[in-house]
C-alpha positions in Angstrom: -16.9 -25.1 2.0 -15.4 -21.7 1.1 -18.6 -19.8 2.2 -17.9 -21.1 5.8 -14.2 -20.4 5.3 -15.2 -16.6 4.2 -17.3 -16.3 7.4 -14.9 -17.1 9.4 -12.3 -14.9 7.7 -14.9 -12.1 8.0 -14.9 -12.5 11.9 -11.4 -12.6 11.6 -11.4 -9.1 10.5 -14.1 -8.1 12.5 -12.5 -9.1 15.7 -11.4 -6.4 18.0 -7.8 -6.1 17.5 -5.1 -6.8 19.9 -1.9 -9.1 20.2 -3.3 -12.3 20.0 -5.6 -11.1 16.7 -2.4 -9.6 15.1 -0.5 -12.9 16.0 -3.2 -15.3 14.1 -3.7 -12.9 11.2 0.5 -13.0 10.9 0.5 -16.5 11.3 -2.3 -17.1 8.9 -0.8 -14.5 6.2 2.7 -15.9 6.6 1.3 -19.5 5.2 -0.6 -20.9 2.4 -2.7 -24.2 2.1 0.7 -26.5 1.1 3.0 -26.3 3.9 -0.1 -26.2 6.6 0.0 -30.1 7.8 0.3 -29.5 11.4 3.3 -30.0 13.8 5.3 -27.6 11.6 5.8 -24.9 14.5 9.1 -24.1 15.9 9.8 -21.7 18.9 11.0 -19.4 16.7 7.9 -19.3 14.6 5.5 -19.2 18.0 7.3 -16.1 19.8 5.8 -12.7 19.1 8.0 -10.8 17.0 6.6 -10.9 13.7 10.2 -11.3 12.2 9.3 -13.2 9.3 10.5 -16.6 10.4 7.6 -18.0 9.7 8.5 -18.2 5.6 6.0 -18.2 3.0 6.0 -20.7 0.4 4.7 -19.1 -2.5 4.0 -22.2 -4.8 0.6 -23.0 -2.5 -3.0 -20.8 -2.5 -2.8 -18.2 0.1 -4.8 -19.1 3.5 -5.8 -15.5 4.1 -6.7 -13.7 0.8 -4.9 -9.7 0.3 -8.3 -8.0 0.6 -8.5 -9.7 4.3 -5.6 -8.6 5.4 -5.9 -5.4 4.0 -9.2 -4.9 5.7 -7.5 -5.9 8.5 -4.9 -3.4 8.6 -7.3 -0.9 8.0 -9.5 -2.1 11.1 -6.2 -2.0 13.1 -5.4 1.7 12.1 -8.9 2.3 13.1 -8.6 0.7 16.7 -5.5 3.0 17.0 -7.0 6.2 15.9 -9.9 5.8 18.6 -8.1 4.6 21.3 -9.2 6.8 24.4 -5.8 6.0 26.5 -2.5 7.6 25.0 -0.4 5.2 26.6 -2.3 2.2 25.6 -2.6 4.2 22.1 1.1 4.5 21.6 1.7 0.7 22.6 -1.0 -0.4 20.1 0.7 1.7 17.4 4.2 0.3 18.1 2.3 -3.1 17.8 0.9 -2.4 14.5 3.5 -0.7 13.0 5.9 -3.4 13.5 3.4 -6.0 12.2 2.8 -3.9 8.9 6.8 -3.9 8.3 6.5 -7.6 9.0 4.1 -7.7 6.4 5.8 -5.3 3.9 9.2 -6.8 4.7 8.0 -10.2 3.8 6.0 -9.5 0.8 2.4 -10.6 1.8 1.0 -7.2 1.4 1.6 -4.7 -1.5 2.7 -1.7 -0.6 0.2 0.1 -3.4 -2.9 -1.4 -1.7 -1.8 0.3 1.6 0.5 2.9 1.1 -2.1 6.4 1.5 -3.8 5.0 4.4 -0.5 3.6 6.1 1.2 6.9 5.0 -1.7 9.0 6.7 -1.0 6.5 9.9 2.5 7.3 10.2 2.2 11.0 9.7 -0.5 10.8 12.9 1.7 8.9 15.1 5.1 10.3 14.2 5.9 11.0 17.5 6.4 7.1 18.0 9.6 5.9 16.8 8.2 2.7 15.0 5.5 4.8 13.0 8.6 7.0 11.7 10.5 4.0 10.6 7.6 2.1 9.1 7.3 5.3 6.9 11.0 5.0 5.8 9.9 1.4 4.9 6.9 2.8 2.6 9.0 5.6 1.1 11.7 3.3 0.2 9.1 0.2 -0.7 7.4 2.2 -3.7 9.8 5.1 -4.8 7.3 6.0 -7.6 5.0 6.9 -5.1 7.0 8.8 -3.0 8.5 11.0 -5.6 4.9 11.9 -6.9 5.6 10.2 -10.2 4.1 7.2 -12.5 5.4 4.2 -13.9 
């Protein structure tokens, strides 16, 4: 039922952010109900590179509603900002940046929905190469916002 699904998804969004939780969200975000039949996993899609190797068949209903993905991104950003250990924080920021880049490159999230929050995150962590790379992707993905105009 829908209420059970929403309960699971809410729990997923509320989990502590980790490599494993990002992997779960990435796998769910890149699949839809048409291509989740079991047994279709390849070694390429099992890697933790977020390289988009899973594919997204746009004909089916997505497993994860964009609202949940956006909430999870916000949770990841908050986890990075609240991490007391700088070394662990840097590692987490790198992971989150690669994760968000994958979602953007695969058109899983709408750049307009996350633009300002992710932009602020990238500026805060601009010392990290992956954050600078994500910032460039944001700017090229949404030139009207980057220039300050409206379309």
